[in-house]
C-alpha positions as MATLAB code, in Angstrom:
seq = 'VCTDPKRDPSVIVVVADVADLWALERAGAVNARYHVLGGTLSPLDGVGPQDLTINALVTRAHDPAVTEVILALNATVDGQTTAHYIAEA';
ca = [
     151.520  138.225   82.331;
     149.283  137.803   85.365;
     148.654  141.494   85.978;
     148.377  142.672   82.359;
     145.059  144.586   82.170;
     144.968  144.112   78.373;
     144.280  140.388   78.759;
     140.741  139.135   78.253;
     139.346  138.409   81.744;
     136.464  136.375   80.302;
     138.753  133.557   79.126;
     140.873  131.259   81.291;
     143.498  129.039   79.661;
     144.336  126.059   81.849;
     147.885  124.711   81.613;
     149.710  122.023   83.571;
     152.805  124.045   84.427;
     154.605  127.331   83.873;
     156.600  125.916   80.946;
     153.316  125.397   79.077;
     152.286  128.974   79.838;
     155.509  130.336   78.399;
     155.216  128.140   75.308;
     151.775  129.631   74.591;
     153.082  133.122   75.262;
     156.001  132.702   72.856;
     153.596  131.448   70.204;
     151.283  134.424   70.761;
     148.419  131.938   70.734;
     146.113  133.578   73.273;
     145.400  136.880   74.948;
     143.638  135.447   77.970;
     144.292  134.847   81.634;
     146.023  131.645   82.657;
     145.506  129.086   85.391;
     148.497  126.870   86.204;
     147.482  123.540   87.750;
     150.924  122.555   88.982;
     150.917  119.268   87.083;
     148.410  116.673   85.903;
     146.502  113.923   87.655;
     148.617  110.788   87.853;
     147.300  108.016   90.086;
     150.406  105.907   89.445;
     152.584  108.737   90.784;
     150.227  109.501   93.661;
     149.066  112.864   92.236;
     145.389  113.434   92.968;
     143.039  116.413   92.631;
     144.034  117.683   96.078;
     147.632  118.053   94.852;
     146.679  120.440   92.042;
     144.938  123.828   91.969;
     141.708  122.413   90.569;
     139.505  123.804   93.366;
     140.865  127.300   92.742;
     140.159  126.879   89.023;
     136.549  125.848   89.668;
     136.123  128.909   91.888;
     137.557  131.190   89.175;
     135.399  129.568   86.496;
     132.228  130.339   88.467;
     132.947  134.080   88.249;
     130.171  135.596   86.093;
     132.817  137.485   84.098;
     134.296  134.182   82.859;
     132.616  132.892   79.714;
     135.162  130.368   78.457;
     137.677  127.925   79.932;
     140.224  126.484   77.510;
     141.899  123.252   78.607;
     145.390  123.426   77.077;
     146.697  120.160   78.476;
     148.938  117.574   76.823;
     147.361  114.753   74.814;
     148.769  112.144   77.189;
     146.757  109.784   79.351;
     147.417  111.974   82.400;
     146.601  115.177   80.506;
     143.357  113.792   79.134;
     142.380  112.362   82.532;
     142.968  115.783   84.073;
     140.943  117.513   81.343;
     138.042  115.097   81.849;
     138.147  115.565   85.619;
     138.085  119.354   85.250;
     135.252  119.243   82.716;
     133.189  117.177   85.147;
     133.986  119.540   88.037;
];
């Protein structure tokens, strides 16, 4: 999946974990590159931005070849908090 040259390098789909990536792959929903965060922000569980790969995502998103970032995160409080944080970054 990660090295497939047929994937659209201009689109990054952001998912919380590998299980989400595989769910999208099975559905055939996208033909883009993925970015796995390693979870979602969860202050109650002590998970902050430094615990996820958000900085690496921001770096990837600044590549001139990237034109779209799709936030495919769960519609939970933690997922929406993470999406908002990323959008602001």
